[in-house]
C-alpha positions as CSV (number, residue, x, y, z in Angstrom):
1,M,-6.2,-15.8,-15.8
2,A,-4.4,-13.9,-13.3
3,R,-3.3,-10.3,-15.1
4,L,-0.4,-9.2,-13.5
5,L,1.2,-5.5,-14.8
6,L,5.1,-4.2,-14.1
7,L,5.4,-0.2,-12.7
8,N,7.8,1.9,-12.1
9,K,6.0,3.6,-10.0
10,P,7.9,7.7,-9.6
11,F,8.8,9.9,-6.8
12,G,6.5,11.8,-4.7
13,V,3.3,8.8,-5.9
14,L,1.4,7.0,-3.5
15,S,0.6,3.6,-4.8
16,Q,-3.0,3.7,-3.8
17,F,-5.8,5.1,-6.8
18,T,-6.9,7.7,-4.5
19,D,-5.7,10.2,-1.6
20,T,-8.6,11.1,0.6
21,R,-6.5,13.3,2.5
22,S,-8.0,17.8,1.8
23,P,-7.3,20.7,1.0
24,S,-4.4,19.6,-1.4
25,P,-4.9,15.8,-2.4
26,R,-1.2,14.7,-3.5
27,P,-0.6,12.7,-6.9
28,T,-1.6,8.8,-6.3
29,L,-2.2,5.7,-9.2
30,S,-5.3,6.9,-10.9
31,G,-3.0,9.3,-13.0
32,L,-0.7,6.9,-14.4
33,G,-3.1,5.5,-16.9
34,L,-3.6,2.4,-15.9
35,P,-6.1,0.0,-16.7
36,A,-9.4,-0.4,-14.3
37,G,-9.9,-3.1,-12.0
38,V,-6.3,-3.9,-11.0
39,Y,-5.2,-2.8,-7.4
40,P,-1.6,-3.3,-5.9
41,A,0.1,-6.4,-4.4
42,G,1.9,-4.5,-1.8
43,R,3.0,-0.8,-1.2
44,L,6.2,1.6,-2.6
45,D,5.7,4.6,0.4
46,R,5.6,7.9,-1.3
47,D,9.4,8.8,-1.1
48,S,10.3,5.7,-3.1
49,E,10.6,4.5,-6.6
50,G,10.6,1.8,-8.9
51,L,9.1,-1.5,-9.2
52,L,4.7,-1.9,-7.9
53,L,3.1,-5.1,-9.6
54,L,-0.7,-4.2,-9.6
55,T,-3.2,-7.4,-10.2
56,D,-6.4,-8.0,-11.0
57,D,-6.2,-11.4,-8.7
58,G,-6.8,-11.7,-4.5
59,R,-4.7,-14.4,-4.9
60,T,-1.6,-13.0,-7.5
61,Q,-2.5,-10.3,-4.7
62,A,-1.7,-12.7,-1.5
63,H,0.6,-14.5,-2.9
64,I,3.6,-11.7,-3.3
65,S,2.4,-9.8,-0.4
66,D,2.2,-12.1,2.1
67,P,5.6,-12.5,4.5
68,R,5.1,-16.3,4.7
69,H,5.7,-17.1,1.0
70,K,9.1,-15.1,1.2
71,M,8.7,-13.0,-2.2
72,E,12.9,-11.3,-1.9
73,K,12.8,-8.1,-2.1
74,T,15.1,-6.3,-4.6
75,Y,16.3,-2.5,-3.2
76,W,18.7,-0.3,-4.4
77,A,19.3,2.3,-1.4
78,Q,21.5,5.2,-1.7
79,V,23.1,6.1,1.6
80,E,24.6,8.7,3.5
81,G,27.3,8.1,5.0
82,D,30.7,5.5,4.4
83,P,29.4,1.7,4.9
84,S,31.9,-0.4,6.5
85,E,31.8,-4.3,7.6
86,A,30.6,-3.5,11.1
87,H,27.1,-1.0,10.0
88,L,26.9,-4.0,6.9
89,E,26.6,-6.7,9.5
90,P,24.0,-6.0,11.4
91,L,21.3,-5.6,8.1
92,R,22.4,-9.2,7.4
93,R,21.8,-10.7,11.4
94,G,18.3,-8.7,11.4
95,V,18.1,-5.5,13.3
96,T,15.2,-4.9,16.5
97,L,13.1,-1.8,14.8
98,A,10.5,-0.1,17.3
99,D,8.5,-2.7,15.7
100,G,10.4,-6.1,16.8
101,P,13.3,-8.0,15.0
102,T,13.2,-8.4,11.2
103,R,14.7,-10.9,9.2
104,P,18.6,-11.1,8.2
105,A,19.2,-9.4,5.3
106,K,21.4,-9.8,1.8
107,V,23.1,-7.0,2.0
108,R,26.5,-6.0,-0.1
109,R,27.3,-2.3,-0.8
110,I,27.2,-1.8,-5.0
111,A,28.9,0.6,-7.4
112,L,26.5,3.9,-8.3
113,P,23.6,1.8,-10.6
114,A,22.2,3.4,-13.7
115,L,19.1,4.7,-12.9
116,W,16.6,7.4,-14.2
117,P,17.2,11.2,-12.9
118,R,14.9,11.8,-9.4
119,D,12.8,14.6,-9.6
120,P,13.6,16.3,-7.4
121,P,17.1,16.1,-7.2
122,I,18.2,14.5,-3.9
123,R,20.8,17.1,-2.3
124,V,24.5,17.0,-2.8
125,R,26.8,17.6,-0.3
126,Q,30.2,18.7,-0.3
127,T,31.7,17.3,3.0
128,V,28.8,14.1,3.8
129,P,29.5,10.9,1.9
130,D,27.3,8.5,0.5
131,A,27.2,5.4,-1.3
132,W,24.9,2.2,-2.8
133,L,23.3,-0.8,-0.8
134,E,21.3,-3.3,-2.4
135,I,19.5,-4.7,-0.2
136,V,17.3,-8.1,0.2
137,I,14.5,-8.7,1.8
138,T,11.8,-11.1,3.0
139,E,9.2,-8.8,4.3
140,G,7.3,-5.8,3.5
141,R,6.8,-3.8,6.7
142,N,6.5,0.1,6.5
143,R,9.1,2.3,5.3
144,Q,11.4,-0.9,6.5
145,V,14.6,-0.6,4.6
146,R,15.1,3.2,5.3
147,R,14.5,2.5,9.1
148,M,16.9,-0.5,9.2
149,T,19.3,1.6,7.2
150,A,18.7,4.3,10.1
151,A,19.1,1.7,12.6
152,V,22.8,1.2,11.5
153,G,23.5,5.1,11.2
154,L,23.1,5.0,7.6
155,P,20.1,6.9,7.0
156,T,19.1,6.2,2.5
157,L,19.2,9.5,0.8
158,R,17.2,7.9,-2.7
159,L,15.5,3.9,-2.4
160,V,14.1,2.5,-5.3
161,R,12.6,-0.9,-5.2
162,W,14.4,-2.7,-8.4
163,R,13.2,-6.6,-8.3
164,I,10.2,-8.3,-6.1
165,G,10.7,-11.9,-7.3
166,D,11.4,-13.0,-11.0
167,W,9.9,-9.5,-12.0
168,T,12.0,-6.2,-12.4
169,V,11.8,-2.4,-12.9
170,D,14.5,-3.0,-16.2
171,G,13.8,-0.9,-19.6
172,L,10.4,0.8,-17.3
173,A,10.2,4.1,-17.1
174,P,8.9,6.5,-14.3
175,G,5.8,5.7,-14.5
176,E,5.2,3.4,-17.4
177,W,3.7,0.0,-16.9
178,R,3.8,-3.2,-18.9
179,E,2.3,-6.7,-18.2
180,A,4.2,-9.1,-16.8
């Protein structure tokens, strides 16, 4: 039976086990005490936090990460600005990015979620409002949610992947993992 781990990937950690950048490698998954033989099912960029699934089975990895399966991924995005329906509606229809149009997303404004503190914290600006959005997508392009929010004039300040399919990061502190 395939092994599946749920990891709360901390901010600043690469979604891989090695970093070939020199002279100073960046933090990777290898520093989180994960068991041998598992690898990420998809990616989460270095500046994003939250749920990363790891498996030891290629078929499971393909099912989770292949956009043809349209597995929903739920993100909580802290954005700069005060989102209106005029900002959110294009996201719901799909926006055109440099690499083509996105699929329509489910988007709604949410209250400040109960999350762990980010290290380092987000810079707070007294004169610029911010808000939280829940964004659900079924694809996973490079930095897609960040590029989508920027395309409608809402730069992302903090991005947390909360859910993939039925799996959630709820109850895991940054760097913690558990078997699914």
